[in-house]
VMD Tcl script that draws the C-alpha trace (Angstrom):
set ca {
  {194.40 104.10 51.29}
  {195.83 102.22 54.58}
  {193.96 99.50 55.48}
  {192.84 99.65 59.30}
  {192.61 96.87 61.96}
  {189.32 97.98 63.44}
  {187.95 97.02 60.03}
  {187.17 93.53 61.08}
  {185.33 94.78 64.08}
  {183.48 97.09 62.33}
  {182.14 94.50 59.63}
  {181.33 91.96 62.72}
  {179.11 94.57 64.51}
  {177.47 95.85 61.40}
  {176.26 92.56 61.71}
  {174.96 92.53 64.37}
  {173.60 95.97 65.32}
  {171.32 98.43 63.63}
  {173.56 101.22 63.79}
  {177.22 101.49 64.30}
  {178.82 104.77 65.95}
  {182.45 104.96 65.06}
  {184.05 107.93 67.25}
  {187.26 109.53 67.02}
  {188.70 112.73 66.70}
  {188.81 114.90 63.29}
  {190.96 113.66 60.48}
  {191.31 109.99 61.82}
  {190.23 108.18 58.84}
  {186.55 107.75 60.18}
  {185.15 108.85 56.66}
  {187.39 107.08 54.76}
  {186.89 103.79 56.70}
  {182.80 103.96 56.34}
  {183.18 104.59 52.57}
  {185.52 101.93 52.02}
  {183.95 99.56 54.40}
  {180.20 100.24 53.68}
  {180.72 101.18 49.45}
  {177.04 100.09 48.61}
  {175.83 103.14 51.30}
  {174.50 106.51 50.65}
  {176.48 108.81 52.01}
  {176.04 112.56 53.28}
  {178.02 114.65 55.11}
  {176.42 117.16 58.19}
  {179.18 119.86 57.95}
  {177.83 120.72 54.61}
  {175.87 123.72 55.36}
  {172.96 122.67 52.88}
  {172.59 118.99 54.50}
  {172.80 120.60 58.32}
  {170.35 123.06 57.50}
  {167.72 120.45 55.63}
  {168.39 117.79 58.53}
  {167.56 120.42 61.27}
  {164.67 122.05 59.68}
  {162.99 119.10 57.98}
  {164.51 115.45 59.07}
  {161.71 113.86 57.20}
  {162.71 115.48 53.99}
  {166.10 114.79 54.66}
  {165.88 110.80 55.08}
  {163.37 111.16 52.19}
  {166.35 112.47 50.14}
  {169.11 110.01 52.05}
  {167.89 106.59 51.73}
  {169.02 103.78 53.56}
  {171.33 102.16 54.00}
  {173.08 105.11 54.85}
  {176.54 106.59 56.70}
  {175.84 110.25 58.28}
  {179.39 111.71 58.82}
  {179.75 114.05 61.83}
  {176.31 113.05 62.99}
  {176.92 115.33 66.64}
  {176.27 118.40 64.40}
  {172.24 117.58 64.28}
  {171.87 115.26 67.23}
  {168.36 115.40 67.02}
  {168.33 112.87 63.77}
  {168.87 110.34 66.31}
  {165.43 110.37 67.54}
  {164.14 109.71 64.18}
  {167.03 106.94 63.40}
  {165.34 104.94 66.74}
  {161.81 105.04 65.55}
  {163.41 103.75 61.69}
  {165.26 100.79 62.98}
  {162.75 99.79 65.98}
  {160.25 99.76 62.60}
  {162.58 97.55 60.12}
  {165.55 95.70 62.66}
  {167.90 95.42 59.74}
  {171.45 95.46 60.66}
  {173.36 97.84 59.33}
  {171.35 100.22 57.93}
  {173.09 103.24 59.83}
  {176.72 103.94 60.21}
  {177.56 107.53 61.88}
  {180.38 108.76 62.37}
  {181.13 111.56 65.49}
  {184.43 113.41 66.41}
  {183.00 114.68 69.60}
  {181.93 112.36 72.52}
  {180.77 115.19 74.68}
  {178.10 116.46 73.00}
  {177.17 112.52 71.21}
  {177.20 110.44 74.63}
  {173.86 111.77 76.20}
  {172.06 112.10 72.86}
  {173.16 108.08 72.27}
  {172.46 106.87 75.16}
  {169.07 108.15 75.29}
  {167.93 107.53 71.56}
  {170.27 104.71 70.58}
  {170.46 102.50 73.54}
  {170.63 98.96 72.55}
  {170.84 99.77 69.01}
  {174.36 100.83 68.48}
  {177.54 99.57 68.88}
  {179.91 102.03 69.45}
  {183.66 101.70 68.06}
  {186.52 104.29 68.49}
  {189.22 105.17 66.12}
  {192.27 106.87 66.52}
  {194.78 107.83 63.91}
  {196.79 104.95 62.57}
  {198.90 102.68 64.56}
  {202.47 101.66 64.38}
  {200.97 97.95 62.96}
  {199.31 99.83 60.28}
  {202.08 101.22 59.07}
  {203.98 98.80 59.01}
  {201.96 96.76 57.20}
  {201.53 99.37 54.56}
  {205.52 99.25 53.81}
  {206.24 102.21 55.76}
  {208.42 101.39 59.11}
  {209.75 104.10 60.56}
  {212.33 104.90 63.04}
  {211.40 106.11 66.56}
  {212.29 109.71 65.98}
  {210.60 109.80 62.85}
  {207.26 108.35 64.26}
  {207.60 111.25 66.89}
  {208.10 114.01 64.62}
  {205.79 112.65 61.72}
  {203.25 111.36 63.93}
  {199.99 109.14 62.35}
  {197.53 111.29 60.50}
  {196.10 109.49 57.84}
  {196.82 112.22 55.34}
  {200.43 112.91 56.09}
  {201.07 109.34 54.55}
  {197.89 109.50 51.91}
  {198.53 112.98 50.72}
  {202.64 113.28 51.11}
  {201.72 116.47 53.32}
  {204.72 117.92 55.22}
  {204.22 117.12 58.94}
  {204.96 120.29 60.72}
  {202.66 122.65 58.28}
  {200.10 119.96 58.75}
  {199.70 119.97 62.55}
  {199.61 123.27 62.64}
  {196.73 123.67 60.21}
  {195.05 120.75 62.07}
  {195.46 122.95 65.33}
  {194.31 126.32 63.61}
  {191.14 124.71 62.12}
  {190.22 122.75 65.68}
  {190.74 125.84 67.78}
  {188.62 127.95 65.11}
  {186.07 125.76 64.58}
  {185.36 123.11 67.26}
  {186.42 124.59 69.92}
  {184.74 127.88 70.17}
  {181.50 125.83 68.96}
  {182.03 124.06 72.21}
  {182.70 126.54 74.85}
  {183.58 130.27 75.09}
  {187.66 131.08 74.99}
  {187.70 134.78 75.63}
  {191.87 134.51 75.30}
  {193.18 132.06 72.72}
  {196.59 133.11 73.49}
  {196.22 131.75 76.83}
  {194.46 128.85 75.28}
  {197.72 127.93 72.89}
  {200.06 128.54 76.04}
  {197.95 126.03 77.92}
  {198.23 123.52 75.27}
  {201.61 123.85 74.85}
  {202.02 123.09 78.61}
  {200.37 119.91 78.27}
  {202.57 118.75 75.62}
  {205.52 119.93 77.81}
  {204.27 117.62 80.61}
  {203.28 114.60 78.72}
  {203.52 111.48 80.81}
  {203.10 113.59 84.28}
  {200.87 113.42 86.93}
  {198.20 116.35 85.91}
  {198.66 119.20 88.58}
  {196.03 121.81 87.35}
  {197.04 124.54 90.23}
  {200.31 124.40 88.79}
  {199.03 124.76 85.19}
  {196.82 127.75 86.80}
  {199.35 129.46 87.83}
  {201.47 129.23 84.49}
  {198.82 129.87 82.40}
  {197.36 133.00 84.34}
  {193.65 131.00 84.01}
  {191.55 129.82 86.83}
  {191.92 125.57 87.51}
  {187.86 125.55 87.07}
  {189.02 126.94 83.43}
  {191.56 124.58 82.95}
  {189.58 121.52 84.29}
  {186.63 122.78 81.38}
  {189.32 123.15 78.97}
  {190.65 119.95 79.41}
  {187.34 117.77 79.36}
  {186.69 119.59 75.75}
  {189.85 118.69 74.80}
  {189.31 114.82 76.15}
  {185.71 114.65 74.64}
  {187.09 115.81 71.27}
  {189.67 112.70 71.35}
  {192.86 115.15 71.55}
  {194.12 114.52 74.85}
  {193.92 111.12 76.95}
  {193.76 110.80 80.51}
  {195.39 107.52 81.63}
  {193.78 106.81 85.44}
  {196.14 105.80 88.19}
  {195.54 101.87 89.54}
  {194.98 102.14 93.24}
  {192.19 99.29 94.11}
  {193.74 97.48 97.31}
  {196.74 99.44 97.23}
  {195.86 101.50 100.71}
  {195.36 105.25 100.70}
  {198.86 106.23 99.94}
  {199.11 106.36 96.40}
  {198.62 109.24 93.78}
  {195.16 109.42 92.73}
  {195.47 111.97 89.44}
  {195.62 110.95 85.74}
  {198.75 111.32 83.12}
  {198.12 113.48 80.58}
  {198.80 112.20 76.85}
  {197.80 113.66 73.42}
  {196.18 111.02 71.07}
  {198.71 112.42 68.46}
  {201.88 112.23 69.08}
  {202.87 114.63 66.43}
  {200.95 117.46 67.67}
  {202.50 117.33 70.92}
  {206.02 117.57 68.73}
  {204.70 120.31 66.67}
  {203.43 122.00 70.10}
  {207.55 121.62 71.31}
  {208.65 122.94 67.96}
  {209.77 119.50 66.60}
  {209.98 120.01 62.91}
  {212.58 117.05 61.89}
  {213.91 113.38 63.69}
  {216.76 115.22 64.69}
  {215.27 117.62 66.93}
  {213.20 114.82 67.87}
  {216.55 113.16 69.15}
  {217.89 116.15 71.10}
  {214.35 116.93 72.59}
  {214.82 116.93 76.50}
  {210.92 115.68 76.75}
  {212.08 112.60 74.01}
  {211.34 110.35 77.65}
  {207.58 111.59 77.89}
  {207.12 111.67 74.08}
  {208.02 107.96 73.70}
  {206.22 106.90 76.45}
  {203.44 108.52 74.92}
  {203.79 107.20 71.88}
  {203.89 103.56 72.80}
  {201.00 104.01 75.52}
  {198.39 105.08 72.85}
  {199.38 102.88 70.52}
  {198.47 100.24 72.61}
  {195.30 101.96 73.51}
  {194.75 101.87 69.44}
  {195.19 98.65 69.38}
  {192.52 97.68 72.15}
  {190.10 100.28 70.35}
  {190.72 98.68 67.45}
  {189.28 94.84 68.76}
  {186.47 96.93 70.40}
  {187.85 96.39 73.51}
  {187.36 98.69 76.87}
  {190.70 100.22 77.50}
  {191.34 99.11 80.71}
  {195.21 100.99 81.07}
  {196.35 102.61 84.15}
  {199.60 103.49 85.67}
  {200.65 102.91 88.85}
  {202.69 105.84 91.69}
  {202.70 105.10 95.28}
  {204.27 108.00 98.17}
  {206.78 106.20 98.42}
  {208.66 106.32 94.88}
  {207.11 103.15 93.89}
  {206.15 103.86 89.91}
  {205.03 101.47 86.95}
  {204.25 103.57 83.56}
  {201.72 101.52 82.28}
  {199.10 98.54 83.80}
  {196.91 96.27 81.63}
  {194.01 94.54 83.26}
  {192.79 91.60 82.14}
  {190.48 89.26 84.17}
  {191.65 91.07 87.08}
  {195.35 90.14 86.68}
  {197.78 93.14 85.88}
  {200.45 93.05 83.09}
  {202.73 95.74 84.20}
  {205.20 97.53 81.82}
  {207.91 99.63 81.46}
  {208.50 102.12 78.70}
  {212.60 103.65 77.82}
  {213.14 105.42 75.41}
  {216.44 104.25 75.21}
  {217.85 102.00 72.00}
  {220.18 100.07 74.91}
  {218.80 97.49 77.23}
  {219.93 97.49 80.84}
  {219.29 95.54 83.40}
  {217.94 98.60 85.95}
  {215.43 99.13 83.33}
  {213.66 96.07 85.02}
  {213.59 97.61 88.87}
  {210.00 99.29 88.81}
  {208.65 95.75 87.76}
  {210.60 93.62 90.46}
  {209.12 95.91 93.00}
  {205.66 95.89 91.94}
  {205.80 92.41 91.94}
  {206.39 92.51 95.65}
  {203.24 94.62 96.18}
  {200.71 93.06 94.69}
  {199.76 89.45 94.30}
  {198.16 89.31 91.02}
  {200.68 90.64 88.86}
  {201.31 88.54 85.48}
  {204.72 88.47 83.99}
  {205.81 92.13 82.77}
  {206.97 93.83 79.65}
  {209.81 96.51 78.81}
  {209.32 98.28 76.22}
  {212.09 100.17 74.28}
  {213.50 101.63 71.39}
  {216.59 98.68 71.29}
  {216.76 96.21 68.46}
  {217.69 93.08 71.29}
  {214.43 91.51 72.41}
  {214.15 88.09 74.44}
  {212.96 86.51 77.50}
  {213.40 86.47 81.32}
  {211.44 84.54 84.11}
  {209.81 87.80 85.21}
  {209.47 89.87 81.92}
  {209.96 90.30 78.45}
  {211.94 93.03 76.73}
  {210.58 93.77 72.89}
  {211.06 96.95 70.69}
  {208.22 98.76 70.75}
  {207.27 98.02 66.83}
  {206.74 94.45 68.20}
  {203.67 95.34 70.69}
  {201.55 92.47 69.33}
  {201.98 90.60 72.21}
  {200.19 92.42 74.62}
}
mol new
graphics top color blue
foreach p $ca { graphics top sphere $p radius 0.5 }
foreach p [lrange $ca 0 end-1] q [lrange $ca 1 end] { graphics top cylinder $p $q radius 0.2 }
display resetview
């Protein structure tokens, strides 16, 4: 088992709250993490039909059978249990009594806010990070990360990445998606996913996607919401505070699992990743989601943005900390060039709240200048 950086935060919160809810995409490692950290808790999985039917039909009998402290996996399958959990934790107020996992925030958010407000801490677990793999002795190249991705089972069970992501996609389409929305044409949905993968790092344009897929923008918006709620994609919002009106206000789209994006682009190995025309966008996806993982693993809100205006000024990523902005440029190149800093230098003129910037790239040379740092993408702990 690969140790997860979020474990420290999970242990801390379980000593402060009666319920801790771990959200994240399927196969990100939520169950493994919960069972590892809380090995004395009883465990029940609501994906199992017998357990789910008992929970739905007779919640009191369910909790009589499965005693506290308890891990309940995939709680969104029977959200009515949350009301019973509320009553139980109010009676005892014992910390760490329930550990819940869920793979769909769309289904859970309303139920949790109604039943467990003030009673649960919420953590978000995404697939493995670069740092987690490095600490486990698996330091890969840029192109290996892009083609292999970060699903734990690929590393724990030595699965073939391309086949693993194919199975992952099939399972998601056939099970989770059909439970949430009515997709009449799976072929159109597959085309939509492939087009999204081909536009990672680009500003979302639903009208253009609608024309290419042949499905209304309203339907595509619904599909995007479900993909986001299931942690398949991540919308990076634009930053436009105090910059006037001449700004781009649509989000950029990234995949929370870069291996899935590569699969959708038919990238089977590192050499194909290296030659792919979308290498820059895929590398940007890798870096931004890895920084998102670092924040989630520390229990922080994302506070991640990008900047673009109608004059062509653009910064790949902004991290907001204490009302200050850290601008970051992301380059897939392995050789540093001074022009990489152009966008950072322009942005410093636009905003007075800018901290020292950073250039994250795939090369080995690292150094500090007056206005920015230059680091390899595997060394982003300083951010």
